[in-house]
PyMOL CGO cylinders between C-alpha atoms (Angstrom):
from pymol import cmd
from pymol.cgo import CYLINDER

trace = [
    CYLINDER, 0.00, 0.00, 0.00, 1.11, 3.53, -0.72, 0.3, 1, 1, 1, 1, 1, 1,
    CYLINDER, 1.11, 3.53, -0.72, -1.01, 6.52, 0.29, 0.3, 1, 1, 1, 1, 1, 1,
    CYLINDER, -1.01, 6.52, 0.29, -0.86, 9.98, 1.84, 0.3, 1, 1, 1, 1, 1, 1,
    CYLINDER, -0.86, 9.98, 1.84, -3.19, 11.58, 4.37, 0.3, 1, 1, 1, 1, 1, 1,
    CYLINDER, -3.19, 11.58, 4.37, -3.36, 15.34, 4.76, 0.3, 1, 1, 1, 1, 1, 1,
    CYLINDER, -3.36, 15.34, 4.76, -4.00, 17.84, 7.49, 0.3, 1, 1, 1, 1, 1, 1,
    CYLINDER, -4.00, 17.84, 7.49, -7.52, 19.20, 7.51, 0.3, 1, 1, 1, 1, 1, 1,
    CYLINDER, -7.52, 19.20, 7.51, -9.28, 16.07, 6.27, 0.3, 1, 1, 1, 1, 1, 1,
    CYLINDER, -9.28, 16.07, 6.27, -11.27, 13.21, 7.75, 0.3, 1, 1, 1, 1, 1, 1,
    CYLINDER, -11.27, 13.21, 7.75, -10.72, 9.89, 6.01, 0.3, 1, 1, 1, 1, 1, 1,
    CYLINDER, -10.72, 9.89, 6.01, -12.94, 6.88, 6.69, 0.3, 1, 1, 1, 1, 1, 1,
    CYLINDER, -12.94, 6.88, 6.69, -11.41, 3.45, 6.18, 0.3, 1, 1, 1, 1, 1, 1,
    CYLINDER, -11.41, 3.45, 6.18, -13.78, 0.78, 4.88, 0.3, 1, 1, 1, 1, 1, 1,
    CYLINDER, -13.78, 0.78, 4.88, -13.32, -2.86, 4.02, 0.3, 1, 1, 1, 1, 1, 1,
    CYLINDER, -13.32, -2.86, 4.02, -14.49, -6.39, 4.86, 0.3, 1, 1, 1, 1, 1, 1,
    CYLINDER, -14.49, -6.39, 4.86, -13.67, -7.99, 8.21, 0.3, 1, 1, 1, 1, 1, 1,
    CYLINDER, -13.67, -7.99, 8.21, -10.14, -9.31, 8.46, 0.3, 1, 1, 1, 1, 1, 1,
    CYLINDER, -10.14, -9.31, 8.46, -8.66, -7.12, 5.72, 0.3, 1, 1, 1, 1, 1, 1,
    CYLINDER, -8.66, -7.12, 5.72, -6.28, -5.35, 8.11, 0.3, 1, 1, 1, 1, 1, 1,
    CYLINDER, -6.28, -5.35, 8.11, -7.97, -2.09, 9.13, 0.3, 1, 1, 1, 1, 1, 1,
    CYLINDER, -7.97, -2.09, 9.13, -7.23, -2.43, 12.85, 0.3, 1, 1, 1, 1, 1, 1,
    CYLINDER, -7.23, -2.43, 12.85, -3.73, -3.73, 12.14, 0.3, 1, 1, 1, 1, 1, 1,
    CYLINDER, -3.73, -3.73, 12.14, -2.98, -0.65, 10.05, 0.3, 1, 1, 1, 1, 1, 1,
    CYLINDER, -2.98, -0.65, 10.05, -4.20, 1.71, 12.77, 0.3, 1, 1, 1, 1, 1, 1,
    CYLINDER, -4.20, 1.71, 12.77, -2.22, -0.05, 15.49, 0.3, 1, 1, 1, 1, 1, 1,
    CYLINDER, -2.22, -0.05, 15.49, 0.89, 0.02, 13.31, 0.3, 1, 1, 1, 1, 1, 1,
    CYLINDER, 0.89, 0.02, 13.31, 0.56, 3.73, 12.57, 0.3, 1, 1, 1, 1, 1, 1,
    CYLINDER, 0.56, 3.73, 12.57, 0.11, 4.38, 16.29, 0.3, 1, 1, 1, 1, 1, 1,
    CYLINDER, 0.11, 4.38, 16.29, 3.24, 2.41, 17.13, 0.3, 1, 1, 1, 1, 1, 1,
    CYLINDER, 3.24, 2.41, 17.13, 1.47, -0.31, 19.13, 0.3, 1, 1, 1, 1, 1, 1,
    CYLINDER, 1.47, -0.31, 19.13, 2.89, -3.06, 16.95, 0.3, 1, 1, 1, 1, 1, 1,
    CYLINDER, 2.89, -3.06, 16.95, 5.81, -3.27, 14.52, 0.3, 1, 1, 1, 1, 1, 1,
    CYLINDER, 5.81, -3.27, 14.52, 5.18, -2.93, 10.82, 0.3, 1, 1, 1, 1, 1, 1,
    CYLINDER, 5.18, -2.93, 10.82, 5.45, -5.98, 8.59, 0.3, 1, 1, 1, 1, 1, 1,
    CYLINDER, 5.45, -5.98, 8.59, 7.58, -3.97, 6.20, 0.3, 1, 1, 1, 1, 1, 1,
    CYLINDER, 7.58, -3.97, 6.20, 8.08, -0.61, 4.59, 0.3, 1, 1, 1, 1, 1, 1,
    CYLINDER, 8.08, -0.61, 4.59, 8.00, 2.73, 6.36, 0.3, 1, 1, 1, 1, 1, 1,
    CYLINDER, 8.00, 2.73, 6.36, 5.79, 5.71, 7.04, 0.3, 1, 1, 1, 1, 1, 1,
    CYLINDER, 5.79, 5.71, 7.04, 6.49, 9.34, 7.84, 0.3, 1, 1, 1, 1, 1, 1,
    CYLINDER, 6.49, 9.34, 7.84, 4.60, 11.77, 10.05, 0.3, 1, 1, 1, 1, 1, 1,
    CYLINDER, 4.60, 11.77, 10.05, 5.12, 15.43, 9.25, 0.3, 1, 1, 1, 1, 1, 1,
    CYLINDER, 5.12, 15.43, 9.25, 3.30, 18.71, 8.86, 0.3, 1, 1, 1, 1, 1, 1,
    CYLINDER, 3.30, 18.71, 8.86, 1.99, 19.67, 5.44, 0.3, 1, 1, 1, 1, 1, 1,
    CYLINDER, 1.99, 19.67, 5.44, 2.72, 23.33, 6.05, 0.3, 1, 1, 1, 1, 1, 1,
    CYLINDER, 2.72, 23.33, 6.05, 6.16, 23.31, 7.68, 0.3, 1, 1, 1, 1, 1, 1,
    CYLINDER, 6.16, 23.31, 7.68, 9.32, 21.27, 8.10, 0.3, 1, 1, 1, 1, 1, 1,
    CYLINDER, 9.32, 21.27, 8.10, 8.04, 19.97, 11.44, 0.3, 1, 1, 1, 1, 1, 1,
    CYLINDER, 8.04, 19.97, 11.44, 8.43, 16.21, 11.87, 0.3, 1, 1, 1, 1, 1, 1,
    CYLINDER, 8.43, 16.21, 11.87, 6.32, 14.26, 14.29, 0.3, 1, 1, 1, 1, 1, 1,
    CYLINDER, 6.32, 14.26, 14.29, 7.89, 11.41, 16.23, 0.3, 1, 1, 1, 1, 1, 1,
    CYLINDER, 7.89, 11.41, 16.23, 4.72, 9.42, 16.88, 0.3, 1, 1, 1, 1, 1, 1,
    CYLINDER, 4.72, 9.42, 16.88, 4.61, 10.31, 20.58, 0.3, 1, 1, 1, 1, 1, 1,
    CYLINDER, 4.61, 10.31, 20.58, 1.46, 10.85, 22.65, 0.3, 1, 1, 1, 1, 1, 1,
    CYLINDER, 1.46, 10.85, 22.65, 1.68, 14.54, 21.72, 0.3, 1, 1, 1, 1, 1, 1,
    CYLINDER, 1.68, 14.54, 21.72, 1.38, 13.61, 18.05, 0.3, 1, 1, 1, 1, 1, 1,
    CYLINDER, 1.38, 13.61, 18.05, -1.07, 10.71, 17.81, 0.3, 1, 1, 1, 1, 1, 1,
    CYLINDER, -1.07, 10.71, 17.81, -4.24, 9.94, 19.76, 0.3, 1, 1, 1, 1, 1, 1,
    CYLINDER, -4.24, 9.94, 19.76, -5.69, 6.45, 19.34, 0.3, 1, 1, 1, 1, 1, 1,
    CYLINDER, -5.69, 6.45, 19.34, -9.13, 5.10, 20.22, 0.3, 1, 1, 1, 1, 1, 1,
    CYLINDER, -9.13, 5.10, 20.22, -9.56, 1.31, 19.97, 0.3, 1, 1, 1, 1, 1, 1,
    CYLINDER, -9.56, 1.31, 19.97, -12.66, -0.87, 20.18, 0.3, 1, 1, 1, 1, 1, 1,
    CYLINDER, -12.66, -0.87, 20.18, -11.47, -3.12, 23.02, 0.3, 1, 1, 1, 1, 1, 1,
    CYLINDER, -11.47, -3.12, 23.02, -13.79, -2.98, 26.00, 0.3, 1, 1, 1, 1, 1, 1,
    CYLINDER, -13.79, -2.98, 26.00, -11.91, -1.61, 28.99, 0.3, 1, 1, 1, 1, 1, 1,
    CYLINDER, -11.91, -1.61, 28.99, -12.66, -2.24, 32.64, 0.3, 1, 1, 1, 1, 1, 1,
    CYLINDER, -12.66, -2.24, 32.64, -11.20, 0.27, 35.06, 0.3, 1, 1, 1, 1, 1, 1,
    CYLINDER, -11.20, 0.27, 35.06, -12.40, -0.34, 38.60, 0.3, 1, 1, 1, 1, 1, 1,
    CYLINDER, -12.40, -0.34, 38.60, -12.53, 2.66, 40.92, 0.3, 1, 1, 1, 1, 1, 1,
    CYLINDER, -12.53, 2.66, 40.92, -11.48, 5.03, 38.11, 0.3, 1, 1, 1, 1, 1, 1,
    CYLINDER, -11.48, 5.03, 38.11, -13.62, 8.09, 37.56, 0.3, 1, 1, 1, 1, 1, 1,
    CYLINDER, -13.62, 8.09, 37.56, -14.60, 9.51, 34.20, 0.3, 1, 1, 1, 1, 1, 1,
    CYLINDER, -14.60, 9.51, 34.20, -12.53, 12.57, 35.00, 0.3, 1, 1, 1, 1, 1, 1,
    CYLINDER, -12.53, 12.57, 35.00, -9.42, 10.44, 35.60, 0.3, 1, 1, 1, 1, 1, 1,
    CYLINDER, -9.42, 10.44, 35.60, -9.88, 8.55, 32.33, 0.3, 1, 1, 1, 1, 1, 1,
    CYLINDER, -9.88, 8.55, 32.33, -10.11, 11.75, 30.29, 0.3, 1, 1, 1, 1, 1, 1,
    CYLINDER, -10.11, 11.75, 30.29, -7.27, 13.27, 32.32, 0.3, 1, 1, 1, 1, 1, 1,
    CYLINDER, -7.27, 13.27, 32.32, -4.99, 10.52, 30.99, 0.3, 1, 1, 1, 1, 1, 1,
    CYLINDER, -4.99, 10.52, 30.99, -5.05, 12.44, 27.73, 0.3, 1, 1, 1, 1, 1, 1,
    CYLINDER, -5.05, 12.44, 27.73, -3.33, 15.38, 29.44, 0.3, 1, 1, 1, 1, 1, 1,
    CYLINDER, -3.33, 15.38, 29.44, -0.40, 13.41, 30.88, 0.3, 1, 1, 1, 1, 1, 1,
    CYLINDER, -0.40, 13.41, 30.88, 1.95, 14.14, 27.94, 0.3, 1, 1, 1, 1, 1, 1,
    CYLINDER, 1.95, 14.14, 27.94, 1.73, 17.80, 28.95, 0.3, 1, 1, 1, 1, 1, 1,
    CYLINDER, 1.73, 17.80, 28.95, 1.97, 17.51, 32.74, 0.3, 1, 1, 1, 1, 1, 1,
    CYLINDER, 1.97, 17.51, 32.74, 5.00, 18.07, 34.95, 0.3, 1, 1, 1, 1, 1, 1,
    CYLINDER, 5.00, 18.07, 34.95, 7.18, 15.31, 36.40, 0.3, 1, 1, 1, 1, 1, 1,
    CYLINDER, 7.18, 15.31, 36.40, 4.74, 15.03, 39.31, 0.3, 1, 1, 1, 1, 1, 1,
    CYLINDER, 4.74, 15.03, 39.31, 1.77, 14.65, 36.96, 0.3, 1, 1, 1, 1, 1, 1,
    CYLINDER, 1.77, 14.65, 36.96, -0.27, 17.51, 38.40, 0.3, 1, 1, 1, 1, 1, 1,
    CYLINDER, -0.27, 17.51, 38.40, -3.11, 19.04, 36.40, 0.3, 1, 1, 1, 1, 1, 1,
    CYLINDER, -3.11, 19.04, 36.40, -3.28, 22.78, 35.85, 0.3, 1, 1, 1, 1, 1, 1,
    CYLINDER, -3.28, 22.78, 35.85, -6.36, 24.93, 35.55, 0.3, 1, 1, 1, 1, 1, 1,
    CYLINDER, -6.36, 24.93, 35.55, -5.90, 24.83, 31.78, 0.3, 1, 1, 1, 1, 1, 1,
    CYLINDER, -5.90, 24.83, 31.78, -5.77, 21.02, 31.85, 0.3, 1, 1, 1, 1, 1, 1,
    CYLINDER, -5.77, 21.02, 31.85, -9.03, 20.92, 33.79, 0.3, 1, 1, 1, 1, 1, 1,
    CYLINDER, -9.03, 20.92, 33.79, -10.61, 23.25, 31.26, 0.3, 1, 1, 1, 1, 1, 1,
    CYLINDER, -10.61, 23.25, 31.26, -9.56, 20.97, 28.39, 0.3, 1, 1, 1, 1, 1, 1,
    CYLINDER, -9.56, 20.97, 28.39, -10.94, 17.91, 30.21, 0.3, 1, 1, 1, 1, 1, 1,
    CYLINDER, -10.94, 17.91, 30.21, -14.29, 19.59, 30.76, 0.3, 1, 1, 1, 1, 1, 1,
    CYLINDER, -14.29, 19.59, 30.76, -14.46, 20.85, 27.19, 0.3, 1, 1, 1, 1, 1, 1,
    CYLINDER, -14.46, 20.85, 27.19, -13.60, 17.40, 25.79, 0.3, 1, 1, 1, 1, 1, 1,
    CYLINDER, -13.60, 17.40, 25.79, -16.43, 15.78, 27.75, 0.3, 1, 1, 1, 1, 1, 1,
    CYLINDER, -16.43, 15.78, 27.75, -18.88, 18.40, 26.56, 0.3, 1, 1, 1, 1, 1, 1,
    CYLINDER, -18.88, 18.40, 26.56, -17.78, 17.91, 22.95, 0.3, 1, 1, 1, 1, 1, 1,
    CYLINDER, -17.78, 17.91, 22.95, -18.82, 14.23, 23.05, 0.3, 1, 1, 1, 1, 1, 1,
    CYLINDER, -18.82, 14.23, 23.05, -22.21, 14.99, 24.56, 0.3, 1, 1, 1, 1, 1, 1,
    CYLINDER, -22.21, 14.99, 24.56, -21.74, 15.09, 28.32, 0.3, 1, 1, 1, 1, 1, 1,
    CYLINDER, -21.74, 15.09, 28.32, -23.21, 18.55, 28.81, 0.3, 1, 1, 1, 1, 1, 1,
    CYLINDER, -23.21, 18.55, 28.81, -22.74, 20.12, 32.22, 0.3, 1, 1, 1, 1, 1, 1,
    CYLINDER, -22.74, 20.12, 32.22, -20.55, 17.14, 33.00, 0.3, 1, 1, 1, 1, 1, 1,
    CYLINDER, -20.55, 17.14, 33.00, -19.71, 17.93, 36.64, 0.3, 1, 1, 1, 1, 1, 1,
    CYLINDER, -19.71, 17.93, 36.64, -21.58, 14.93, 38.06, 0.3, 1, 1, 1, 1, 1, 1,
    CYLINDER, -21.58, 14.93, 38.06, -20.54, 12.73, 35.13, 0.3, 1, 1, 1, 1, 1, 1,
    CYLINDER, -20.54, 12.73, 35.13, -16.85, 13.40, 35.62, 0.3, 1, 1, 1, 1, 1, 1,
    CYLINDER, -16.85, 13.40, 35.62, -16.96, 12.21, 39.24, 0.3, 1, 1, 1, 1, 1, 1,
    CYLINDER, -16.96, 12.21, 39.24, -18.87, 9.02, 38.39, 0.3, 1, 1, 1, 1, 1, 1,
    CYLINDER, -18.87, 9.02, 38.39, -17.03, 5.74, 37.88, 0.3, 1, 1, 1, 1, 1, 1,
    CYLINDER, -17.03, 5.74, 37.88, -16.10, 4.73, 34.35, 0.3, 1, 1, 1, 1, 1, 1,
    CYLINDER, -16.10, 4.73, 34.35, -17.41, 1.18, 34.84, 0.3, 1, 1, 1, 1, 1, 1,
    CYLINDER, -17.41, 1.18, 34.84, -20.83, 2.50, 35.86, 0.3, 1, 1, 1, 1, 1, 1,
    CYLINDER, -20.83, 2.50, 35.86, -21.51, 3.69, 32.31, 0.3, 1, 1, 1, 1, 1, 1,
    CYLINDER, -21.51, 3.69, 32.31, -22.90, 1.83, 29.32, 0.3, 1, 1, 1, 1, 1, 1,
    CYLINDER, -22.90, 1.83, 29.32, -20.68, 0.64, 26.47, 0.3, 1, 1, 1, 1, 1, 1,
    CYLINDER, -20.68, 0.64, 26.47, -21.79, 3.57, 24.35, 0.3, 1, 1, 1, 1, 1, 1,
    CYLINDER, -21.79, 3.57, 24.35, -21.03, 6.09, 27.08, 0.3, 1, 1, 1, 1, 1, 1,
    CYLINDER, -21.03, 6.09, 27.08, -17.64, 4.48, 27.70, 0.3, 1, 1, 1, 1, 1, 1,
    CYLINDER, -17.64, 4.48, 27.70, -16.84, 4.85, 24.02, 0.3, 1, 1, 1, 1, 1, 1,
    CYLINDER, -16.84, 4.85, 24.02, -17.65, 8.56, 24.13, 0.3, 1, 1, 1, 1, 1, 1,
    CYLINDER, -17.65, 8.56, 24.13, -15.51, 8.97, 27.25, 0.3, 1, 1, 1, 1, 1, 1,
    CYLINDER, -15.51, 8.97, 27.25, -12.54, 7.35, 25.47, 0.3, 1, 1, 1, 1, 1, 1,
    CYLINDER, -12.54, 7.35, 25.47, -13.07, 9.67, 22.51, 0.3, 1, 1, 1, 1, 1, 1,
    CYLINDER, -13.07, 9.67, 22.51, -13.04, 12.58, 24.97, 0.3, 1, 1, 1, 1, 1, 1,
    CYLINDER, -13.04, 12.58, 24.97, -9.70, 11.30, 26.28, 0.3, 1, 1, 1, 1, 1, 1,
    CYLINDER, -9.70, 11.30, 26.28, -8.33, 11.37, 22.72, 0.3, 1, 1, 1, 1, 1, 1,
    CYLINDER, -8.33, 11.37, 22.72, -9.64, 14.91, 22.22, 0.3, 1, 1, 1, 1, 1, 1,
    CYLINDER, -9.64, 14.91, 22.22, -7.98, 15.98, 25.48, 0.3, 1, 1, 1, 1, 1, 1,
    CYLINDER, -7.98, 15.98, 25.48, -4.61, 14.94, 24.06, 0.3, 1, 1, 1, 1, 1, 1,
    CYLINDER, -4.61, 14.94, 24.06, -4.92, 17.75, 21.49, 0.3, 1, 1, 1, 1, 1, 1,
    CYLINDER, -4.92, 17.75, 21.49, -2.83, 15.91, 18.93, 0.3, 1, 1, 1, 1, 1, 1,
    CYLINDER, -2.83, 15.91, 18.93, -2.51, 16.79, 15.23, 0.3, 1, 1, 1, 1, 1, 1,
    CYLINDER, -2.51, 16.79, 15.23, -3.35, 13.17, 14.31, 0.3, 1, 1, 1, 1, 1, 1,
    CYLINDER, -3.35, 13.17, 14.31, -6.34, 11.18, 15.60, 0.3, 1, 1, 1, 1, 1, 1,
    CYLINDER, -6.34, 11.18, 15.60, -6.80, 7.49, 14.77, 0.3, 1, 1, 1, 1, 1, 1,
    CYLINDER, -6.80, 7.49, 14.77, -10.04, 5.75, 15.70, 0.3, 1, 1, 1, 1, 1, 1,
    CYLINDER, -10.04, 5.75, 15.70, -11.01, 2.10, 15.29, 0.3, 1, 1, 1, 1, 1, 1,
    CYLINDER, -11.01, 2.10, 15.29, -14.81, 1.86, 14.91, 0.3, 1, 1, 1, 1, 1, 1,
    CYLINDER, -14.81, 1.86, 14.91, -15.50, 4.76, 17.29, 0.3, 1, 1, 1, 1, 1, 1,
    CYLINDER, -15.50, 4.76, 17.29, -19.27, 4.59, 16.74, 0.3, 1, 1, 1, 1, 1, 1,
    CYLINDER, -19.27, 4.59, 16.74, -19.64, 0.81, 17.25, 0.3, 1, 1, 1, 1, 1, 1,
    CYLINDER, -19.64, 0.81, 17.25, -21.59, 1.04, 20.52, 0.3, 1, 1, 1, 1, 1, 1,
    CYLINDER, -21.59, 1.04, 20.52, -23.41, 4.32, 19.91, 0.3, 1, 1, 1, 1, 1, 1,
    CYLINDER, -23.41, 4.32, 19.91, -27.02, 5.01, 18.94, 0.3, 1, 1, 1, 1, 1, 1,
    CYLINDER, -27.02, 5.01, 18.94, -27.71, 6.82, 15.68, 0.3, 1, 1, 1, 1, 1, 1,
    CYLINDER, -27.71, 6.82, 15.68, -27.84, 10.41, 17.04, 0.3, 1, 1, 1, 1, 1, 1,
    CYLINDER, -27.84, 10.41, 17.04, -24.52, 9.98, 18.83, 0.3, 1, 1, 1, 1, 1, 1,
    CYLINDER, -24.52, 9.98, 18.83, -22.93, 8.27, 15.81, 0.3, 1, 1, 1, 1, 1, 1,
    CYLINDER, -22.93, 8.27, 15.81, -23.80, 11.29, 13.69, 0.3, 1, 1, 1, 1, 1, 1,
    CYLINDER, -23.80, 11.29, 13.69, -22.71, 13.73, 16.39, 0.3, 1, 1, 1, 1, 1, 1,
    CYLINDER, -22.71, 13.73, 16.39, -19.30, 12.08, 16.90, 0.3, 1, 1, 1, 1, 1, 1,
    CYLINDER, -19.30, 12.08, 16.90, -18.51, 11.89, 13.18, 0.3, 1, 1, 1, 1, 1, 1,
    CYLINDER, -18.51, 11.89, 13.18, -19.61, 15.50, 12.70, 0.3, 1, 1, 1, 1, 1, 1,
    CYLINDER, -19.61, 15.50, 12.70, -17.38, 16.52, 15.60, 0.3, 1, 1, 1, 1, 1, 1,
    CYLINDER, -17.38, 16.52, 15.60, -14.37, 14.70, 14.14, 0.3, 1, 1, 1, 1, 1, 1,
    CYLINDER, -14.37, 14.70, 14.14, -14.98, 16.20, 10.71, 0.3, 1, 1, 1, 1, 1, 1,
    CYLINDER, -14.98, 16.20, 10.71, -15.19, 19.69, 12.21, 0.3, 1, 1, 1, 1, 1, 1,
    CYLINDER, -15.19, 19.69, 12.21, -11.98, 19.13, 14.18, 0.3, 1, 1, 1, 1, 1, 1,
    CYLINDER, -11.98, 19.13, 14.18, -10.20, 18.14, 10.98, 0.3, 1, 1, 1, 1, 1, 1,
    CYLINDER, -10.20, 18.14, 10.98, -11.47, 21.12, 9.01, 0.3, 1, 1, 1, 1, 1, 1,
    CYLINDER, -11.47, 21.12, 9.01, -11.33, 23.82, 11.67, 0.3, 1, 1, 1, 1, 1, 1,
    CYLINDER, -11.33, 23.82, 11.67, -8.16, 22.77, 13.53, 0.3, 1, 1, 1, 1, 1, 1,
    CYLINDER, -8.16, 22.77, 13.53, -6.24, 21.23, 10.60, 0.3, 1, 1, 1, 1, 1, 1,
    CYLINDER, -6.24, 21.23, 10.60, -6.11, 17.79, 12.18, 0.3, 1, 1, 1, 1, 1, 1,
    CYLINDER, -6.11, 17.79, 12.18, -5.64, 14.52, 10.34, 0.3, 1, 1, 1, 1, 1, 1,
    CYLINDER, -5.64, 14.52, 10.34, -8.44, 12.13, 11.29, 0.3, 1, 1, 1, 1, 1, 1,
    CYLINDER, -8.44, 12.13, 11.29, -8.42, 8.48, 10.15, 0.3, 1, 1, 1, 1, 1, 1,
    CYLINDER, -8.42, 8.48, 10.15, -11.39, 6.32, 11.15, 0.3, 1, 1, 1, 1, 1, 1,
    CYLINDER, -11.39, 6.32, 11.15, -11.98, 2.61, 10.65, 0.3, 1, 1, 1, 1, 1, 1,
    CYLINDER, -11.98, 2.61, 10.65, -15.72, 2.07, 10.39, 0.3, 1, 1, 1, 1, 1, 1,
    CYLINDER, -15.72, 2.07, 10.39, -18.50, -0.12, 9.05, 0.3, 1, 1, 1, 1, 1, 1,
    CYLINDER, -18.50, -0.12, 9.05, -20.90, 2.85, 8.95, 0.3, 1, 1, 1, 1, 1, 1,
    CYLINDER, -20.90, 2.85, 8.95, -21.05, 2.98, 5.16, 0.3, 1, 1, 1, 1, 1, 1,
    CYLINDER, -21.05, 2.98, 5.16, -23.82, 5.57, 4.90, 0.3, 1, 1, 1, 1, 1, 1,
    CYLINDER, -23.82, 5.57, 4.90, -22.23, 7.99, 7.37, 0.3, 1, 1, 1, 1, 1, 1,
    CYLINDER, -22.23, 7.99, 7.37, -18.77, 7.49, 5.89, 0.3, 1, 1, 1, 1, 1, 1,
    CYLINDER, -18.77, 7.49, 5.89, -20.03, 8.34, 2.41, 0.3, 1, 1, 1, 1, 1, 1,
    CYLINDER, -20.03, 8.34, 2.41, -21.88, 11.41, 3.68, 0.3, 1, 1, 1, 1, 1, 1,
    CYLINDER, -21.88, 11.41, 3.68, -19.31, 12.88, 6.06, 0.3, 1, 1, 1, 1, 1, 1,
    CYLINDER, -19.31, 12.88, 6.06, -15.80, 11.83, 5.06, 0.3, 1, 1, 1, 1, 1, 1,
    CYLINDER, -15.80, 11.83, 5.06, -13.58, 13.85, 2.77, 0.3, 1, 1, 1, 1, 1, 1,
    CYLINDER, -13.58, 13.85, 2.77, -12.09, 10.72, 1.24, 0.3, 1, 1, 1, 1, 1, 1,
    CYLINDER, -12.09, 10.72, 1.24, -12.52, 6.97, 1.61, 0.3, 1, 1, 1, 1, 1, 1,
    CYLINDER, -12.52, 6.97, 1.61, -9.62, 4.59, 2.26, 0.3, 1, 1, 1, 1, 1, 1,
    CYLINDER, -9.62, 4.59, 2.26, -10.97, 1.35, 0.80, 0.3, 1, 1, 1, 1, 1, 1,
    CYLINDER, -10.97, 1.35, 0.80, -9.16, -1.88, 1.66, 0.3, 1, 1, 1, 1, 1, 1,
    CYLINDER, -9.16, -1.88, 1.66, -9.98, -4.73, -0.70, 0.3, 1, 1, 1, 1, 1, 1,
    CYLINDER, -9.98, -4.73, -0.70, -8.43, -8.21, -0.47, 0.3, 1, 1, 1, 1, 1, 1,
    CYLINDER, -8.43, -8.21, -0.47, -8.24, -8.52, -4.25, 0.3, 1, 1, 1, 1, 1, 1,
    CYLINDER, -8.24, -8.52, -4.25, -7.32, -4.97, -5.30, 0.3, 1, 1, 1, 1, 1, 1,
    CYLINDER, -7.32, -4.97, -5.30, -5.27, -3.75, -2.37, 0.3, 1, 1, 1, 1, 1, 1,
    CYLINDER, -5.27, -3.75, -2.37, -5.87, -0.25, -1.07, 0.3, 1, 1, 1, 1, 1, 1,
    CYLINDER, -5.87, -0.25, -1.07, -7.60, 2.66, -2.79, 0.3, 1, 1, 1, 1, 1, 1,
    CYLINDER, -7.60, 2.66, -2.79, -7.87, 6.21, -1.49, 0.3, 1, 1, 1, 1, 1, 1,
    CYLINDER, -7.87, 6.21, -1.49, -10.31, 8.50, -3.29, 0.3, 1, 1, 1, 1, 1, 1,
    CYLINDER, -10.31, 8.50, -3.29, -13.58, 10.36, -2.96, 0.3, 1, 1, 1, 1, 1, 1,
    CYLINDER, -13.58, 10.36, -2.96, -16.73, 8.31, -2.42, 0.3, 1, 1, 1, 1, 1, 1,
    CYLINDER, -16.73, 8.31, -2.42, -18.08, 9.44, -5.80, 0.3, 1, 1, 1, 1, 1, 1,
    CYLINDER, -18.08, 9.44, -5.80, -15.00, 8.29, -7.68, 0.3, 1, 1, 1, 1, 1, 1,
    CYLINDER, -15.00, 8.29, -7.68, -14.92, 4.92, -5.91, 0.3, 1, 1, 1, 1, 1, 1,
    CYLINDER, -14.92, 4.92, -5.91, -18.57, 4.31, -6.79, 0.3, 1, 1, 1, 1, 1, 1,
    CYLINDER, -18.57, 4.31, -6.79, -17.94, 5.21, -10.43, 0.3, 1, 1, 1, 1, 1, 1,
    CYLINDER, -17.94, 5.21, -10.43, -15.17, 2.61, -10.68, 0.3, 1, 1, 1, 1, 1, 1,
    CYLINDER, -15.17, 2.61, -10.68, -17.18, -0.15, -8.91, 0.3, 1, 1, 1, 1, 1, 1,
    CYLINDER, -17.18, -0.15, -8.91, -14.50, -0.28, -6.22, 0.3, 1, 1, 1, 1, 1, 1,
    CYLINDER, -14.50, -0.28, -6.22, -17.02, -1.07, -3.47, 0.3, 1, 1, 1, 1, 1, 1,
    CYLINDER, -17.02, -1.07, -3.47, -18.30, -4.11, -5.39, 0.3, 1, 1, 1, 1, 1, 1,
    CYLINDER, -18.30, -4.11, -5.39, -14.74, -5.36, -5.82, 0.3, 1, 1, 1, 1, 1, 1,
    CYLINDER, -14.74, -5.36, -5.82, -13.99, -4.89, -2.12, 0.3, 1, 1, 1, 1, 1, 1,
    CYLINDER, -13.99, -4.89, -2.12, -17.12, -6.51, -0.68, 0.3, 1, 1, 1, 1, 1, 1,
    CYLINDER, -17.12, -6.51, -0.68, -18.03, -8.92, -3.49, 0.3, 1, 1, 1, 1, 1, 1,
    CYLINDER, -18.03, -8.92, -3.49, -21.58, -7.61, -3.77, 0.3, 1, 1, 1, 1, 1, 1,
    CYLINDER, -21.58, -7.61, -3.77, -23.59, -4.51, -4.57, 0.3, 1, 1, 1, 1, 1, 1,
    CYLINDER, -23.59, -4.51, -4.57, -23.74, -3.01, -1.09, 0.3, 1, 1, 1, 1, 1, 1,
    CYLINDER, -23.74, -3.01, -1.09, -25.87, -0.13, -2.35, 0.3, 1, 1, 1, 1, 1, 1,
    CYLINDER, -25.87, -0.13, -2.35, -28.65, -2.51, -3.41, 0.3, 1, 1, 1, 1, 1, 1,
    CYLINDER, -28.65, -2.51, -3.41, -29.09, -5.03, -0.57, 0.3, 1, 1, 1, 1, 1, 1,
    CYLINDER, -29.09, -5.03, -0.57, -32.25, -6.51, -2.14, 0.3, 1, 1, 1, 1, 1, 1,
    CYLINDER, -32.25, -6.51, -2.14, -30.53, -7.11, -5.45, 0.3, 1, 1, 1, 1, 1, 1,
]
cmd.load_cgo(trace, "trace")
């Protein structure tokens, strides 16, 4: 595979189960070694090079986490640790970012929410809390593996809209693995399509439809389920 992602865009990665979407995200985030080749992280607008640290990349995975006796506030606060002092203390600015991140994912007036225990929340709420943690990191690159998997439809739309706005308004690079075909087509700037037979394709949704790329990837006409 050979592709380039840019600042200021949200790219949704689609493909059948087992094609390597999660593996690619984990490799880009440095959680596992690459099978070969190389990749570079750098700014589009300057000579700045990113080193893949927690200040550069935020990652949200689909694994269900269990954190006993850990509050929502403490989970989101983990996103601020790359910026804290040696003692790990949180500043007033850190607290402001934590509160804002929770509100961005739908926990309005989140004072009581932030003091509740993480394990007391539903899977969907936990997923939004983990996305808030990623937002609190304030990184130029955000990678998410099926971030809307446990969410209801209104929250799926809200989260993807939020990520798209972050990309456009704050010049972030957002890469999302998802099975939400309809939302990906409607909200993403480009689609990263992984197909077992044709490899990887990165283009607009319109162009991929014109070339029958989705049929090649999934082996069926996914736009006509009754056909």
